[in-house]
C-alpha positions as CSV (number, residue, x, y, z in Angstrom):
1,M,-18.1,-14.9,3.3
2,E,-16.2,-17.7,3.4
3,S,-16.1,-21.5,2.2
4,L,-14.5,-24.8,3.0
5,S,-11.7,-24.3,0.2
6,G,-10.2,-21.6,2.9
7,R,-11.2,-18.8,0.8
8,F,-11.9,-15.5,1.8
9,R,-14.0,-12.8,-0.3
10,D,-13.3,-9.1,1.4
11,P,-17.1,-8.4,1.8
12,Q,-16.4,-4.8,1.5
13,S,-17.2,-3.7,5.0
14,T,-15.9,-0.5,6.5
15,E,-14.7,0.3,9.9
16,Y,-18.4,2.3,9.8
17,S,-20.0,-1.1,9.3
18,F,-19.2,-2.4,12.7
19,L,-20.1,0.8,14.7
20,G,-24.3,-0.4,15.8
21,S,-23.3,-1.6,19.1
22,I,-19.8,-1.1,20.5
23,M,-18.4,-3.2,23.3
24,V,-16.1,-1.2,25.9
25,R,-14.7,-1.1,28.9
26,C,-17.6,0.3,31.8
27,P,-16.6,3.5,33.2
28,G,-18.3,2.6,37.1
29,C,-17.9,-0.5,37.6
30,A,-15.0,-1.9,34.2
31,K,-16.9,-4.9,33.2
32,A,-18.6,-5.0,29.7
33,A,-20.2,-2.1,28.5
34,R,-22.1,-1.2,24.9
35,V,-22.1,1.9,23.1
36,I,-25.6,2.0,21.0
37,P,-27.2,4.1,18.9
38,A,-29.6,6.0,21.1
39,P,-33.4,4.7,20.7
40,G,-35.7,7.1,18.6
41,E,-33.1,9.5,18.2
42,D,-32.4,10.0,14.0
43,S,-33.0,13.6,13.9
44,G,-30.4,16.0,13.2
45,S,-27.7,13.7,12.5
46,G,-28.6,14.1,8.5
47,G,-28.9,10.5,8.4
48,R,-25.7,9.5,9.0
49,I,-24.8,6.5,11.2
50,L,-21.4,7.8,12.6
51,F,-23.8,11.1,14.0
52,R,-26.0,9.9,15.5
53,P,-26.8,10.5,19.4
54,R,-25.6,7.1,21.3
55,R,-26.3,5.4,24.6
56,L,-23.3,3.9,27.2
57,V,-25.2,1.4,28.4
58,C,-24.1,-0.8,31.0
59,R,-25.6,-3.9,32.7
60,G,-23.5,-4.5,35.3
61,C,-23.8,-1.6,37.4
62,G,-27.0,0.4,35.7
63,L,-24.6,3.0,34.3
64,S,-26.6,5.1,30.9
65,R,-24.9,8.3,29.1
66,V,-25.5,9.8,26.5
67,W,-24.0,11.2,23.6
68,N,-24.8,13.8,21.5
69,G,-21.6,16.0,20.2
70,R,-19.8,16.9,17.6
71,L,-16.9,15.0,18.0
72,V,-16.5,11.4,17.0
73,A,-12.5,10.3,17.2
74,L,-12.3,6.9,15.2
75,S,-9.0,4.9,16.5
76,P,-5.7,5.8,14.7
77,G,-3.6,2.5,14.6
78,T,-2.3,-0.2,16.8
79,A,0.4,1.4,18.6
80,R,-2.2,2.0,21.7
81,P,-4.9,0.9,23.1
82,A,-8.1,1.5,21.0
83,T,-11.4,3.5,22.0
84,D,-14.7,4.2,21.3
85,P,-15.7,7.4,18.7
86,Y,-17.9,8.4,20.8
87,F,-17.1,8.3,25.2
88,G,-13.6,7.7,24.3
89,R,-13.8,4.3,27.0
90,P,-11.3,1.9,26.2
91,L,-12.3,-1.4,24.2
92,W,-13.3,-4.5,25.7
93,L,-12.3,-6.1,22.6
94,Q,-8.6,-6.0,22.5
95,T,-5.3,-7.1,22.9
96,E,-2.0,-6.4,23.1
97,T,0.7,-8.3,20.9
98,R,4.2,-8.2,20.3
99,H,3.7,-6.1,17.1
100,G,0.5,-4.0,18.2
101,W,-2.9,-3.4,19.6
102,L,-5.4,-6.0,17.8
103,W,-9.0,-4.9,18.5
104,A,-12.5,-4.6,17.9
105,Y,-15.7,-3.2,18.0
106,D,-18.3,-5.8,18.5
107,L,-18.1,-9.7,17.9
108,E,-18.6,-9.3,13.9
109,H,-15.8,-7.7,13.4
110,L,-13.4,-9.2,15.6
111,D,-15.2,-12.4,12.9
112,L,-14.8,-10.9,10.2
113,I,-10.8,-10.3,11.3
114,R,-10.0,-13.6,12.4
115,R,-12.0,-15.4,8.5
116,F,-9.7,-13.2,7.5
117,V,-6.4,-14.2,8.8
118,R,-7.5,-18.0,9.2
119,A,-7.6,-18.0,5.5
120,P,-4.6,-19.1,3.1
121,L,-6.8,-17.6,0.3
122,R,-7.8,-13.6,0.1
123,E,-9.6,-11.6,-2.7
124,R,-10.4,-8.8,-2.9
125,M,-13.6,-7.8,-4.8
126,P,-12.7,-6.2,-7.7
127,Y,-13.2,-2.5,-8.0
128,G,-16.0,-1.6,-10.1
129,G,-16.2,2.3,-10.2
130,T,-19.1,2.4,-7.5
131,G,-18.4,0.2,-4.0
132,Q,-15.6,0.8,-1.6
133,R,-12.2,0.7,-2.4
134,M,-10.5,1.0,1.0
135,T,-12.4,-1.7,3.2
136,L,-12.0,-2.5,6.4
137,V,-10.0,-5.1,5.0
138,A,-7.5,-3.4,3.0
139,R,-6.9,-1.3,5.8
140,L,-5.3,-3.7,8.4
141,P,-2.2,-3.2,9.5
142,A,0.4,-5.2,7.3
143,W,1.7,-7.2,10.1
144,I,-1.9,-8.6,10.3
145,K,-1.6,-9.5,6.9
146,R,1.2,-11.2,6.4
147,A,0.7,-15.3,6.6
148,K,3.6,-15.5,9.0
149,N,1.6,-13.9,11.7
150,R,-1.0,-16.0,11.0
151,N,-1.0,-18.4,14.1
152,E,0.1,-15.6,16.7
153,I,-2.8,-13.5,15.9
154,L,-5.4,-16.5,16.0
155,R,-4.3,-16.3,19.7
156,A,-4.4,-13.1,20.0
157,V,-8.4,-13.4,18.7
158,N,-8.8,-16.3,21.1
159,R,-7.6,-14.1,24.2
160,I,-10.2,-11.7,22.8
161,H,-13.0,-14.6,22.9
162,G,-11.8,-15.5,26.2
163,S,-11.9,-12.3,27.6
164,L,-16.3,-12.5,27.3
165,A,-16.2,-14.7,30.1
166,D,-15.0,-12.3,31.9
167,A,-18.2,-9.6,30.7
């Protein structure tokens, strides 16, 4: 949430909040593809979004692959390019900065980072014992949180948005 005063309030999103549609580089044509939950495949996952069957689909070349595995590898940090947790494909929404790699799973994730970085006043929700303590915003690397890097990070976000023209 962002008000007119430039205030950012942590929506308490986690990395798992953005796994619904992940933009990746297609292994067939190198254009933008998506990793989405497989339609009608809810059984066997125990209701956990992380382990539901996934499908990699590309509108450019028609590629379609299904993931039914048990191994999920979330990106460990910003030292190297990020990959999607299911197929291991490079994320489409990423760029390198002098501090490390800035990446996002989808446009909503990228917008959250942009709003956080742009805001001069950043508020975390108080921990009441029932909510998330370490939200996605709280887990961002220190170099993204620093005000002195604000302009550089916003330029990187704009570069990522520019890559959507090639999608």
